[in-house]
C-alpha positions in Angstrom: 0.1 0.1 0.0 2.9 2.6 0.9 4.1 1.5 -2.2 1.8 2.2 -4.2 1.3 5.7 -2.5 4.3 6.5 -3.5 4.8 5.0 -7.4 1.3 7.4 -7.8 2.6 10.4 -5.7 5.7 10.1 -8.3 2.8 10.3 -11.2 1.1 13.2 -9.4 4.1 14.9 -9.7 5.4 14.3 -13.0 5.8 16.1 -16.6 4.8 15.8 -19.7 6.0 17.3 -22.2 4.9 17.1 -26.8 7.1 19.9 -28.7 7.4 20.8 -33.3 8.8 23.2 -34.1 7.6 23.2 -37.9 9.8 25.8 -39.8 8.2 28.1 -43.0 8.5 31.1 -45.1 4.9 32.3 -44.2 4.9 35.0 -42.2 0.6 33.4 -40.9 -0.6 31.2 -39.0 -3.5 28.8 -41.6 -7.4 29.8 -40.1 -7.9 27.5 -37.0 -10.7 25.7 -39.7 -8.1 24.5 -41.8 -5.7 22.5 -40.0 -8.4 20.7 -38.5 -10.2 19.7 -41.8 -6.2 18.3 -42.3 -6.5 16.6 -39.4 -9.6 14.6 -39.5 -11.5 14.9 -43.0 -8.9 15.6 -45.1 -6.3 14.0 -43.8 -4.1 12.4 -46.0 -3.2 8.9 -43.4 -7.3 8.2 -42.8 -7.4 4.2 -44.0 -11.6 2.7 -44.4 -12.7 1.9 -41.6 -9.7 4.1 -39.1 -9.4 7.8 -38.9 -6.2 9.1 -36.2 -7.4 11.0 -35.2 -11.8 11.8 -33.2 -14.3 13.0 -31.7 -12.2 11.9 -29.0 -8.8 13.4 -29.7 -10.1 15.8 -31.2 -10.4 17.7 -28.2 -7.0 18.3 -27.2 -8.2 21.0 -30.0 -9.3 23.0 -26.6 -7.7 21.7 -24.1 -5.9 24.7 -21.9 -2.0 23.3 -22.2 -2.0 23.0 -26.0 0.0 25.9 -27.5 0.3 26.9 -30.2 2.6 30.1 -32.0 3.9 31.6 -34.7 7.8 33.3 -34.1 9.3 34.8 -37.1 13.3 34.7 -37.0 13.7 39.0 -37.0 12.4 38.4 -33.4 14.0 34.0 -32.0 16.9 33.7 -34.1 17.9 31.5 -31.6 14.6 29.3 -32.9 17.2 29.3 -36.4 20.6 28.0 -34.9 21.5 24.3 -35.2 24.7 24.8 -32.3 21.9 25.8 -30.3 18.1 24.0 -31.0 19.6 21.0 -28.7 23.1 19.1 -26.9 22.8 15.9 -29.3 20.8 16.1 -31.9 19.9 13.8 -34.6 18.7 13.9 -38.4 21.1 16.8 -39.0 22.1 17.0 -41.9 23.2 19.2 -44.9 19.5 19.4 -46.8 18.7 19.6 -43.1 20.7 22.7 -42.8 20.2 24.4 -46.4 16.4 24.2 -45.9 16.5 25.8 -41.9 18.8 28.6 -43.6 15.9 30.1 -45.6 13.2 29.5 -43.1 12.0 32.4 -42.0 9.4 31.7 -39.2 8.9 28.7 -37.2 5.4 27.5 -35.9 5.8 26.2 -32.3 3.4 23.5 -31.2 3.5 22.6 -27.9 1.4 20.6 -25.8 2.1 20.1 -21.2 1.3 19.4 -18.1 1.6 18.0 -15.2 1.1 15.3 -13.2 -0.7 11.6 -13.8 -2.4 11.0 -17.2 -5.0 8.6 -18.1 -4.4 8.4 -21.0 -2.5 8.8 -24.8 -3.9 10.3 -26.7 -2.5 13.2 -27.1 0.2 10.9 -29.0 -1.7 10.8 -32.5 -2.8 14.3 -32.2 0.0 16.0 -31.2 1.5 13.7 -34.3 -0.7 15.1 -36.2 -1.1 18.8 -36.0 2.3 19.0 -36.8 1.5 16.8 -39.8 -1.3 19.5 -40.6 0.4 22.8 -39.8 3.9 20.8 -42.3 1.8 20.7 -44.5 -0.5 24.2 -44.3 2.9 26.1 -43.6 4.8 24.5 -46.7 7.3 23.6 -44.1 10.8 21.3 -45.8 11.8 20.1 -42.2 10.9 20.1 -39.0 12.4 20.0 -35.3 10.9 17.6 -32.5 12.0 19.2 -29.0 11.4 16.6 -26.9 13.7 13.9 -28.9 16.1 16.6 -30.3 15.5 14.8 -33.7 15.2 17.1 -36.8 13.6 15.6 -39.9 12.7 16.9 -42.9 8.2 17.7 -43.9 8.5 14.3 -46.6 9.9 12.4 -44.0 7.4 13.3 -41.4 5.1 12.6 -43.6 6.0 9.1 -44.1 7.1 8.2 -40.6 3.2 9.4 -39.6 1.5 7.0 -42.8 2.8 4.3 -42.6 2.0 4.4 -38.9 -0.7 6.7 -38.2 -1.7 5.5 -35.0 1.9 6.8 -33.9 1.6 3.6 -31.4 5.2 1.8 -32.1 8.0 3.0 -29.7 10.3 3.8 -32.8 8.1 6.9 -33.7 8.3 8.8 -29.3 11.5 7.4 -28.5 15.1 8.2 -29.4 17.9 5.6 -28.3 22.2 6.7 -27.5 25.2 6.6 -26.6 27.1 10.1 -25.2 30.6 9.3 -24.9 31.8 11.5 -22.3 35.2 12.5 -21.1 36.3 8.6 -20.0 33.3 6.1 -21.3 29.8 7.5 -21.8 26.5 7.0 -21.6 23.3 5.8 -22.7 19.8 8.4 -22.5 16.3 8.1 -23.5 15.0 11.4 -25.5 10.8 11.1 -25.1 9.6 9.2 -22.9 8.4 12.2 -21.6 5.6 12.5 -24.1 4.2 8.3 -22.0 4.7 11.3 -18.4 8.1 9.3 -17.5 11.2 10.4 -16.1 14.2 9.5 -18.8 16.4 6.9 -18.5 20.0 7.3 -17.9 23.1 5.1 -17.5 25.5 5.5 -14.6 29.1 5.9 -16.5 30.2 3.3 -18.5 33.4 1.9 -20.0 33.5 2.3 -23.5 34.2 -1.4 -24.3 30.0 -1.7 -22.7 28.2 0.5 -25.6 26.8 -2.2 -27.2 25.6 -4.3 -24.9 24.4 -1.1 -22.6 23.2 0.6 -26.0 21.0 -2.9 -26.4 19.4 -2.9 -23.5 18.0 0.5 -22.2 16.6 -0.1 -26.2 14.9 -4.1 -24.6 13.5 -2.2 -22.3 12.5 1.4 -23.2 10.2 -1.0 -26.0 8.9 -2.8 -23.6 8.1 -0.2 -20.8 6.8 1.6 -24.0 4.7 -0.4 -25.5 2.7 -1.1 -21.2 2.5 2.8 -21.1 0.2 2.6 -24.4 -1.2 -0.4 -23.5 -2.7 1.3 -19.7 -0.8 4.1 -18.2 2.0 3.5 -15.3 4.9 3.8 -13.3 8.3 3.5 -15.1 9.7 0.1 -13.3 11.0 -0.6 -10.2 13.9 -3.3 -12.7 13.3 -5.1 -15.9 15.0 -8.1 -16.9 15.8 -7.7 -20.8 18.1 -10.9 -23.2 20.4 -9.1 -25.1 23.0 -10.2 -28.0 22.4 -14.0 -25.9 23.1 -12.4 -22.8 20.6 -11.6 -20.0 21.0 -8.4 -18.3 18.2 -6.6 -14.9 17.6 -3.3 -15.3 16.9 -0.9 -12.6 15.7 2.2 -12.4 16.5 4.6 -8.9 15.9 8.3 -8.8 18.4 10.8 -8.4 18.2 14.3 -8.5 18.9 14.6 -11.6 14.9 15.2 -13.7 16.4 11.9 -15.7 16.5 8.6 -13.6 19.6 6.7 -13.0 20.1 2.9 -15.2 21.8 0.2 -13.1 22.7 -3.0 -15.7 23.6 -6.1 -14.1 24.0 -9.3 -16.3 22.1 -12.5 -14.6 23.6 -14.7 -17.1 25.5 -15.9 -20.5 
């Protein structure tokens, strides 16, 4: 009972956040009615008998936690500086940098709040909202602030079209190994979209990069799939098998916003 209370307390304090910056040369936002039509009736990702955005997701249009604004380059130059976008950006290419240098505005779409989530309807809603603005604003490049990942509009559209439900771990979370002076750490980017804290391993020697990254990826996939089925707190420990080795992951809170992950070999 005490353990359950602590888990609920942790969920009540947890922040959830989805945010994209959609770069464009348009000086104004499109009409709200046009956005709603592009997301619902005119959504190109609709399938026969299935619409990713229905009445249930549509309620988020009037949610106070939803924030949309247009930022002009002239007044917000830092939003267009690749070196200031993120500490560990992914997907940054010559093509995307060229597109970014030519844009004069950015649509910021953000859904952020604090407390326990009752469901994850905001996940597909926000992805399709970003896609709608990218289409109507003729955006060539999109930046996912949470995963720190940049993509072209074509790449973003194709990934969403392949799975419009937005229910696959790779659509939500990125895992990477980041070297330090001695060794490195594995980190997640995107769990906060689901209302979970991000993870970070303790410092690891470089020769453990492959096994540690694979272990965190496997655990992340399992946790995300379970989370999408039913809202739950982060597990205290989990066992996975990677490269023929059975490992156990244990999470513990530190002063950092991230949960620290410790990996122990069980067999193999």
